[in-house]
N, C-alpha and C positions, 0 to 999 in steps of 0.2 A: 478167172475173169475171161480168159481167152476162150474157153468153152462156151461161156454165156454169149460173148460177142460173135463167135462163130455160129452159134445157134440162131441168134437174132438176124445175122445176115441171111442164113439159109431160108429162115421163115420170110424175110422180106423179099427175097427172090421168087418164092413161090406164090406170092400174092399176085393175083391177075385182075386188074381192075380196068374196066372200060368206061369212059365217060361219053355220054351221047353229045351230039353237036349243040343241041338245044341247052343242055346244062352248062357246056363249056361257053356258049356265048352269054348266058346269064351271069356266069361267074366273072367273065371279062368286062360285062357292063358294070357289075357291082364294084369291081376293082377300079374301073375308070371313075365311077361316081364317087368312090371313097378317097381317091387321090386329091390331095389339096391343090387348089389352083395356085398359080405363082403369086407370091405376096406382092401387094401393091406397093409401089414406092412410097416409102415414108419419108417425110421431109427431114432432112439432116438438121440437128439442132445446130443453131447458129452460135458460135463461140462469142462470148461476151467480151468486149474490149477490156484491156488492162485497166483502164480508168474506173471501170465498175468495181474491180476487185479492191483497188486502192480506196474508193469511196466507202465500200462496206467494211473494210478494215478500220478506217479512221472513225467511221461512225460507231463501230463496237468498242473501240478504245475510249471514246468520248463517253459512251454510255457506262462503260465501267468506272471511269474516273468520277462521273456524276454520282453513281450509286455509293462509291467509297466516301466521297465527300459528304453526302447526306448522312450516311451512318456515322461518320466521326464527328460531325458538327451538331449532332442531336445532343441535347442536355442530358446528363446522367439521370437515371431514374431515382426517386427519393426511396431511401430505405423503407422497407415494409416492416410491420410488426412481426416479432418472432412467431413462428407457427404455434398454434394451440394444440395442446394434447387432447384429442376428442374422447380418448378412453377415460380420462379423468373426469370429463364433464358429464358422461352418461352414467346414470345411476345403475348399479349392478342389480341384477334380477336373480333372486334366489330361487332355485329349482328344488322343489321337494319331491324326490323320487322314491318310491317304495316298491319292493319286489312283489310280483303278482303272486298271490296264493292260489294254487289249484284247488277247485272244489272236489269233492269226493267223487263225482261221476267222471270228471275229466282225468283224475289221478287213475281211476279204474280202467278207463279207455286206454290210457298211456301204458299202463302195466300189461294190458291185453296185447296191445301193438308190440311192446318189446317181446313178449312171449312169442308171438307170431313170428317175428324177425328171427329169434333164436331157433325155432323150429325149422324155418325155411333154411337157415344157414346149416343146421345139421343135416338136413335133407340133401343139400347141395354138396356137402362134404362126403356124405355117403355115396352119392351118385358118381362124384369124381374119384372116390377111392382114397381119400385122405384119412 
């Protein structure tokens, strides 16, 4: 790593770059234009008085008590009928499935394809040397 760092330093010292005055002025102008202006004074948020916090706390507690009272004072729901087994009410559908019988031309094509596959497999084995 020391060799690399040394080589980089030597290379950097050999670099000779000159910048024209015009380019230097343009870079300076670009940097000035890109720097943000001083932030405008934002108004400091005013701290609310302690009375505000007490009022909001009391309001929250009152709302919670009202909700609890409404939930607890409601009449209990009437029991509903037991659930109905839907599977027992739906009639079953009998499916009659039969295996497909290949016709003679399809069977012949299948035999030819299997033969071609065996030939291709043997050719590949011969090429590989198995």
